[in-house]
N, C-alpha and C positions, 0 to 999 in steps of 0.2 A: 269235746270237739268245739272249735271256735266257729260258730255259725255266721259271725259278722263277715268273715271272708267270703262265704258263699253268697250272702245277701248283697254285699258290695259288688261282686262280680256280676250278679244278676241285674242289678240296677245299672251298672256301667253298660251292659249290652243293650238294655232298653233305651238308655239315654243316647247311646251311639246311634241306634236305629232312628230315633226321632230327630236327632241332630242332622243326620244325612237327609231325612225326608224333608225337614223344614228348609234346609239349605237349597234343595232343588225346587221347592214349590214357590217360594218368593211371595206368597200371599196367604193370609189367614184362612180364606175361603176360596180356593181356586176352582176353576171350571172343572166339571167332572171328567172331561176328555183329557185335560192336562194331568189331573190326578191319576187317572188310569194309566196314562203314558209313563208317568214317573214310577208308578208301582211296577209296571212291566219291565222298565229298565233296571230297577233294583232287583227284581226277581231274576233277570238274566245274569246280573253281576253275581248274585248269590249262587246260582247254579254253577257258574264258572269257578268260583272260589271253592265250593264244596267238591266239585269233581276233580279239581287239581289237588286238593288235600288228600282225597281218598286214593288216588292213583300213586302218589309219590311217597306215602307214608306206610311203613310196615309196622305191625304190632310188635312192641318190645317183648323180648323173651320172657321177662319176669311176669308180664301180664298173661302171656300164653301159658306159662307154667301154672299160674294161679287158677286160670280158667280150667285147665285140665284137671287140677287137683280137686276143684269144686265139683266138676262133673263126675269124677271118680267117687267122691263122697256121696253125691246124690244117687249114683247108681247102686252103691252098697246099701244106702238107706232104703231106696225104693224096692230092693230085693228082699228086705226084711231082715238083713244081717246086722243091723245096727239100731239101737233105740233112738227115739226122737231126741232125748237129752244129749246123747253122744253125738248125734248128727249136728245139733246146734252148737255144741262146744268144740267140735273138731276144727272149724276155721279159725278159732281164737287161740290155737296152740302157739302160734308165733306172734301173738298180739303184743308181747312185751318188746319186740323188736321194731314195731311200727313207729314211724315218726309222723308228726303232724306236718301237713303241707303248708308252706308259707303263702301268704296272701300275695297275689301278683297285681 
């Protein structure tokens, strides 16, 4: 697995946040009241973005099927009908068909 993609995306998110914060503050050491006002504005914008994403997006069928399959596997294992080794190997049955995700 290529971890550089995950690390790059993590840093991009942090850099984006700090870039937006610095663009609104206009000073290296702003007044506390201005700082809190900027944080509240960013919090409101984040709430709007998150709520609009969660309402308009449905979970893809492939993810729903994988989640149901994993829940079934756990149910069988917790009932004692499957060994621990079989439980851990079961999700890897289709691993040869997995593809790595491209970096965005």
